[in-house]
Backbone as XML, in Angstrom:
<?xml version="1.0"?>
<chain id="A" units="angstrom">
  <residue number="1" name="MET">
    <atom name="N" x="5.348" y="-13.710" z="-3.416"/>
    <atom name="CA" x="5.216" y="-14.356" z="-2.423"/>
    <atom name="C" x="5.698" y="-15.488" z="-2.716"/>
  </residue>
  <residue number="2" name="ASN">
    <atom name="N" x="6.496" y="-15.916" z="-2.180"/>
    <atom name="CA" x="7.529" y="-17.366" z="-2.237"/>
    <atom name="C" x="7.028" y="-17.875" z="-0.638"/>
  </residue>
  <residue number="3" name="ARG">
    <atom name="N" x="6.534" y="-17.586" z="-0.245"/>
    <atom name="CA" x="6.517" y="-18.439" z="1.593"/>
    <atom name="C" x="4.751" y="-19.777" z="1.172"/>
  </residue>
  <residue number="4" name="SER">
    <atom name="N" x="4.655" y="-20.553" z="1.305"/>
    <atom name="CA" x="2.991" y="-21.174" z="0.807"/>
    <atom name="C" x="2.167" y="-20.909" z="2.190"/>
  </residue>
  <residue number="5" name="ARG">
    <atom name="N" x="2.662" y="-20.827" z="3.599"/>
    <atom name="CA" x="1.681" y="-19.745" z="4.428"/>
    <atom name="C" x="0.834" y="-18.779" z="3.536"/>
  </residue>
  <residue number="6" name="ASP">
    <atom name="N" x="1.578" y="-17.641" z="3.107"/>
    <atom name="CA" x="1.587" y="-16.544" z="3.630"/>
    <atom name="C" x="0.524" y="-16.313" z="1.712"/>
  </residue>
  <residue number="7" name="ILE">
    <atom name="N" x="0.782" y="-18.053" z="0.370"/>
    <atom name="CA" x="-0.207" y="-17.813" z="-0.422"/>
    <atom name="C" x="-1.822" y="-18.362" z="0.175"/>
  </residue>
  <residue number="8" name="LYS">
    <atom name="N" x="-1.662" y="-18.872" z="1.310"/>
    <atom name="CA" x="-2.576" y="-20.087" z="1.244"/>
    <atom name="C" x="-2.981" y="-19.303" z="2.434"/>
  </residue>
  <residue number="9" name="TYR">
    <atom name="N" x="-2.604" y="-18.535" z="3.344"/>
    <atom name="CA" x="-3.575" y="-17.041" z="4.007"/>
    <atom name="C" x="-4.045" y="-16.201" z="2.487"/>
  </residue>
  <residue number="10" name="LEU">
    <atom name="N" x="-3.666" y="-15.778" z="1.405"/>
    <atom name="CA" x="-4.195" y="-14.963" z="0.654"/>
    <atom name="C" x="-4.993" y="-15.774" z="-0.228"/>
  </residue>
  <residue number="11" name="THR">
    <atom name="N" x="-5.262" y="-16.539" z="0.130"/>
    <atom name="CA" x="-6.102" y="-17.598" z="-1.105"/>
    <atom name="C" x="-7.103" y="-17.425" z="0.154"/>
  </residue>
  <residue number="12" name="GLN">
    <atom name="N" x="-7.136" y="-17.751" z="0.926"/>
    <atom name="CA" x="-8.255" y="-18.558" z="1.935"/>
    <atom name="C" x="-8.490" y="-17.905" z="2.252"/>
  </residue>
  <residue number="13" name="ASN">
    <atom name="N" x="-8.728" y="-16.360" z="2.691"/>
    <atom name="CA" x="-8.959" y="-15.079" z="3.107"/>
    <atom name="C" x="-8.711" y="-13.684" z="1.909"/>
  </residue>
  <residue number="14" name="LYS">
    <atom name="N" x="-9.320" y="-14.186" z="0.746"/>
    <atom name="CA" x="-9.809" y="-13.539" z="-0.270"/>
    <atom name="C" x="-10.252" y="-12.350" z="0.027"/>
  </residue>
  <residue number="15" name="LYS">
    <atom name="N" x="-11.258" y="-11.808" z="0.933"/>
    <atom name="CA" x="-11.619" y="-10.898" z="1.143"/>
    <atom name="C" x="-11.665" y="-10.322" z="2.077"/>
  </residue>
  <residue number="16" name="GLU">
    <atom name="N" x="-10.503" y="-10.085" z="2.547"/>
    <atom name="CA" x="-9.844" y="-9.634" z="4.047"/>
    <atom name="C" x="-8.745" y="-8.979" z="3.116"/>
  </residue>
  <residue number="17" name="THR">
    <atom name="N" x="-7.698" y="-10.138" z="2.054"/>
    <atom name="CA" x="-6.635" y="-9.450" z="1.947"/>
    <atom name="C" x="-7.276" y="-8.664" z="0.597"/>
  </residue>
  <residue number="18" name="ALA">
    <atom name="N" x="-8.525" y="-8.201" z="-0.324"/>
    <atom name="CA" x="-8.970" y="-7.175" z="-1.172"/>
    <atom name="C" x="-9.673" y="-5.964" z="-0.187"/>
  </residue>
  <residue number="19" name="ILE">
    <atom name="N" x="-9.897" y="-6.170" z="0.826"/>
    <atom name="CA" x="-10.420" y="-5.574" z="1.169"/>
    <atom name="C" x="-8.832" y="-3.906" z="2.164"/>
  </residue>
  <residue number="20" name="SER">
    <atom name="N" x="-7.748" y="-5.155" z="2.201"/>
    <atom name="CA" x="-6.440" y="-4.702" z="2.745"/>
    <atom name="C" x="-5.657" y="-3.434" z="1.779"/>
  </residue>
  <residue number="21" name="LEU">
    <atom name="N" x="-5.677" y="-4.901" z="0.851"/>
    <atom name="CA" x="-5.829" y="-3.510" z="-0.430"/>
    <atom name="C" x="-6.141" y="-2.189" z="-0.993"/>
  </residue>
  <residue number="22" name="ALA">
    <atom name="N" x="-6.927" y="-2.700" z="-0.801"/>
    <atom name="CA" x="-8.453" y="-1.482" z="-0.995"/>
    <atom name="C" x="-8.331" y="-0.387" z="-0.585"/>
  </residue>
  <residue number="23" name="VAL">
    <atom name="N" x="-7.665" y="-0.388" z="1.174"/>
    <atom name="CA" x="-7.728" y="0.609" z="1.850"/>
    <atom name="C" x="-6.001" y="1.254" z="1.774"/>
  </residue>
  <residue number="24" name="GLY">
    <atom name="N" x="-5.167" y="0.305" z="1.136"/>
    <atom name="CA" x="-4.292" y="0.855" z="1.216"/>
    <atom name="C" x="-4.057" y="1.772" z="-0.049"/>
  </residue>
  <residue number="25" name="ILE">
    <atom name="N" x="-4.820" y="0.974" z="-1.150"/>
    <atom name="CA" x="-4.169" y="2.178" z="-2.423"/>
    <atom name="C" x="-5.239" y="3.204" z="-1.619"/>
  </residue>
  <residue number="26" name="TYR">
    <atom name="N" x="-6.454" y="3.334" z="-1.234"/>
    <atom name="CA" x="-7.010" y="4.819" z="-1.248"/>
    <atom name="C" x="-5.985" y="5.307" z="-0.182"/>
  </residue>
  <residue number="27" name="SER">
    <atom name="N" x="-5.537" y="5.024" z="0.785"/>
    <atom name="CA" x="-4.977" y="5.767" z="1.559"/>
    <atom name="C" x="-3.061" y="6.831" z="0.582"/>
  </residue>
  <residue number="28" name="LEU">
    <atom name="N" x="-2.579" y="5.982" z="-0.642"/>
    <atom name="CA" x="-1.674" y="6.727" z="-1.063"/>
    <atom name="C" x="-3.099" y="7.717" z="-2.063"/>
  </residue>
  <residue number="29" name="PHE">
    <atom name="N" x="-3.797" y="8.121" z="-1.898"/>
    <atom name="CA" x="-4.158" y="9.208" z="-2.873"/>
    <atom name="C" x="-5.075" y="9.990" z="-1.077"/>
  </residue>
  <residue number="30" name="VAL">
    <atom name="N" x="-5.604" y="9.425" z="-0.371"/>
    <atom name="CA" x="-6.399" y="10.928" z="0.842"/>
    <atom name="C" x="-5.836" y="10.840" z="1.973"/>
  </residue>
  <residue number="31" name="GLY">
    <atom name="N" x="-4.628" y="9.943" z="2.194"/>
    <atom name="CA" x="-4.091" y="10.145" z="3.683"/>
    <atom name="C" x="-5.474" y="9.086" z="4.580"/>
  </residue>
  <residue number="32" name="LEU">
    <atom name="N" x="-5.612" y="8.361" z="5.258"/>
    <atom name="CA" x="-6.181" y="7.571" z="6.397"/>
    <atom name="C" x="-5.932" y="7.893" z="7.793"/>
  </residue>
  <residue number="33" name="ASP">
    <atom name="N" x="-7.036" y="8.042" z="8.410"/>
    <atom name="CA" x="-6.608" y="8.252" z="10.269"/>
    <atom name="C" x="-6.860" y="7.318" z="10.678"/>
  </residue>
  <residue number="34" name="VAL">
    <atom name="N" x="-5.992" y="6.143" z="10.944"/>
    <atom name="CA" x="-5.868" y="4.977" z="11.330"/>
    <atom name="C" x="-6.859" y="4.757" z="13.016"/>
  </residue>
  <residue number="35" name="LYS">
    <atom name="N" x="-7.743" y="3.541" z="13.633"/>
    <atom name="CA" x="-7.822" y="4.005" z="14.936"/>
    <atom name="C" x="-6.056" y="3.257" z="15.585"/>
  </residue>
  <residue number="36" name="LYS">
    <atom name="N" x="-6.333" y="3.910" z="16.543"/>
    <atom name="CA" x="-5.290" y="3.929" z="17.708"/>
    <atom name="C" x="-5.671" y="2.624" z="18.236"/>
  </residue>
  <residue number="37" name="ASN">
    <atom name="N" x="-5.038" y="1.662" z="17.611"/>
    <atom name="CA" x="-4.902" y="-0.107" z="19.402"/>
    <atom name="C" x="-3.820" y="-0.323" z="20.039"/>
  </residue>
  <residue number="38" name="PRO">
    <atom name="N" x="-3.980" y="-0.702" z="21.120"/>
    <atom name="CA" x="-3.838" y="-0.142" z="21.740"/>
    <atom name="C" x="-2.762" y="-1.997" z="22.273"/>
  </residue>
  <residue number="39" name="LYS">
    <atom name="N" x="-3.437" y="-2.892" z="21.623"/>
    <atom name="CA" x="-2.714" y="-4.242" z="21.593"/>
    <atom name="C" x="-2.052" y="-4.092" z="20.396"/>
  </residue>
  <residue number="40" name="LEU">
    <atom name="N" x="-1.861" y="-2.992" z="19.227"/>
    <atom name="CA" x="-0.517" y="-3.069" z="18.221"/>
    <atom name="C" x="0.489" y="-2.936" z="18.604"/>
  </residue>
  <residue number="41" name="PRO">
    <atom name="N" x="1.870" y="-2.997" z="18.252"/>
    <atom name="CA" x="2.855" y="-3.036" z="18.697"/>
    <atom name="C" x="3.029" y="-1.489" z="17.947"/>
  </residue>
  <residue number="42" name="TYR">
    <atom name="N" x="3.022" y="-1.127" z="17.474"/>
    <atom name="CA" x="2.852" y="0.043" z="16.655"/>
    <atom name="C" x="1.585" y="0.399" z="15.780"/>
  </residue>
  <residue number="43" name="ASN">
    <atom name="N" x="1.906" y="1.828" z="15.466"/>
    <atom name="CA" x="0.280" y="2.258" z="14.529"/>
    <atom name="C" x="0.446" y="2.881" z="13.525"/>
  </residue>
  <residue number="44" name="PRO">
    <atom name="N" x="-0.033" y="2.520" z="12.129"/>
    <atom name="CA" x="0.241" y="3.073" z="10.710"/>
    <atom name="C" x="0.174" y="4.237" z="10.885"/>
  </residue>
  <residue number="45" name="LYS">
    <atom name="N" x="0.664" y="4.847" z="9.800"/>
    <atom name="CA" x="0.269" y="6.534" z="9.310"/>
    <atom name="C" x="-0.120" y="6.141" z="8.254"/>
  </residue>
  <residue number="46" name="GLY">
    <atom name="N" x="-1.055" y="6.935" z="8.187"/>
    <atom name="CA" x="-1.548" y="7.110" z="6.535"/>
    <atom name="C" x="-1.463" y="8.255" z="5.821"/>
  </residue>
  <residue number="47" name="LYS">
    <atom name="N" x="-0.297" y="8.907" z="5.578"/>
    <atom name="CA" x="-0.366" y="10.128" z="4.195"/>
    <atom name="C" x="-0.482" y="9.441" z="3.231"/>
  </residue>
  <residue number="48" name="LYS">
    <atom name="N" x="-0.888" y="10.616" z="2.527"/>
    <atom name="CA" x="-0.971" y="10.939" z="1.219"/>
    <atom name="C" x="0.016" y="11.310" z="0.108"/>
  </residue>
  <residue number="49" name="VAL">
    <atom name="N" x="0.598" y="10.587" z="-0.339"/>
    <atom name="CA" x="0.799" y="10.346" z="-1.170"/>
    <atom name="C" x="0.833" y="11.606" z="-2.474"/>
  </residue>
  <residue number="50" name="ASN">
    <atom name="N" x="2.715" y="12.481" z="-2.340"/>
    <atom name="CA" x="2.170" y="14.536" z="-3.122"/>
    <atom name="C" x="2.706" y="13.326" z="-4.894"/>
  </residue>
  <residue number="51" name="TRP">
    <atom name="N" x="1.810" y="13.971" z="-5.247"/>
    <atom name="CA" x="2.055" y="12.912" z="-6.958"/>
    <atom name="C" x="2.762" y="14.200" z="-7.498"/>
  </residue>
  <residue number="52" name="GLU">
    <atom name="N" x="2.665" y="15.385" z="-7.487"/>
    <atom name="CA" x="3.482" y="16.295" z="-7.856"/>
    <atom name="C" x="4.604" y="15.798" z="-7.846"/>
  </residue>
  <residue number="53" name="ARG">
    <atom name="N" x="5.232" y="15.200" z="-6.907"/>
    <atom name="CA" x="6.659" y="15.323" z="-6.389"/>
    <atom name="C" x="7.523" y="14.982" z="-7.521"/>
  </residue>
  <residue number="54" name="TYR">
    <atom name="N" x="6.314" y="13.580" z="-8.075"/>
    <atom name="CA" x="6.625" y="12.123" z="-9.236"/>
    <atom name="C" x="6.046" y="12.459" z="-10.589"/>
  </residue>
  <residue number="55" name="GLU">
    <atom name="N" x="6.145" y="13.952" z="-10.799"/>
    <atom name="CA" x="4.938" y="14.849" z="-12.194"/>
    <atom name="C" x="6.538" y="13.860" z="-12.936"/>
  </residue>
  <residue number="56" name="ASN">
    <atom name="N" x="7.881" y="14.247" z="-12.848"/>
    <atom name="CA" x="8.384" y="13.576" z="-13.624"/>
    <atom name="C" x="8.796" y="12.821" z="-14.367"/>
  </residue>
  <residue number="57" name="TYR">
    <atom name="N" x="9.034" y="12.034" z="-12.850"/>
    <atom name="CA" x="9.866" y="10.289" z="-11.824"/>
    <atom name="C" x="9.688" y="9.164" z="-13.336"/>
  </residue>
  <residue number="58" name="PHE">
    <atom name="N" x="8.497" y="9.238" z="-13.692"/>
    <atom name="CA" x="8.282" y="7.766" z="-14.450"/>
    <atom name="C" x="8.670" y="8.089" z="-15.911"/>
  </residue>
  <residue number="59" name="ASP">
    <atom name="N" x="8.173" y="9.520" z="-17.260"/>
    <atom name="CA" x="9.396" y="9.720" z="-17.641"/>
    <atom name="C" x="10.546" y="9.734" z="-17.334"/>
  </residue>
  <residue number="60" name="GLU">
    <atom name="N" x="10.910" y="9.788" z="-17.035"/>
    <atom name="CA" x="12.831" y="10.269" z="-16.928"/>
    <atom name="C" x="13.645" y="8.253" z="-16.638"/>
  </residue>
  <residue number="61" name="VAL">
    <atom name="N" x="13.068" y="8.172" z="-15.737"/>
    <atom name="CA" x="12.917" y="6.581" z="-15.012"/>
    <atom name="C" x="13.235" y="5.585" z="-17.229"/>
  </residue>
  <residue number="62" name="THR">
    <atom name="N" x="11.752" y="5.933" z="-17.722"/>
    <atom name="CA" x="11.815" y="5.158" z="-18.774"/>
    <atom name="C" x="12.138" y="5.248" z="-20.131"/>
  </residue>
  <residue number="63" name="GLU">
    <atom name="N" x="12.592" y="6.914" z="-19.581"/>
    <atom name="CA" x="13.382" y="7.491" z="-21.203"/>
    <atom name="C" x="14.490" y="6.678" z="-21.940"/>
  </residue>
  <residue number="64" name="SER">
    <atom name="N" x="14.663" y="5.884" z="-22.922"/>
    <atom name="CA" x="16.210" y="5.681" z="-22.965"/>
    <atom name="C" x="17.564" y="6.321" z="-23.619"/>
  </residue>
  <residue number="65" name="LYS">
    <atom name="N" x="18.629" y="6.064" z="-23.294"/>
    <atom name="CA" x="19.473" y="6.360" z="-23.044"/>
    <atom name="C" x="19.980" y="5.319" z="-24.054"/>
  </residue>
  <residue number="66" name="PRO">
    <atom name="N" x="21.025" y="6.482" z="-24.480"/>
    <atom name="CA" x="21.704" y="5.996" z="-26.002"/>
    <atom name="C" x="23.190" y="5.389" z="-25.483"/>
  </residue>
</chain>
């Protein structure tokens, strides 16, 4: 975070920030059906991550190369 207004918002709205982070993390694991809100310019989609796709990813990117 490099904008003071963003930092101010996050520190003054800790409960909302924590809930938003928890919902985002939850949606990665199980997906999420988001209520449509006509006031929003777009409605987010909450598809779960296919973790099998990344089974060896972290081993490959952290492996030492000679």
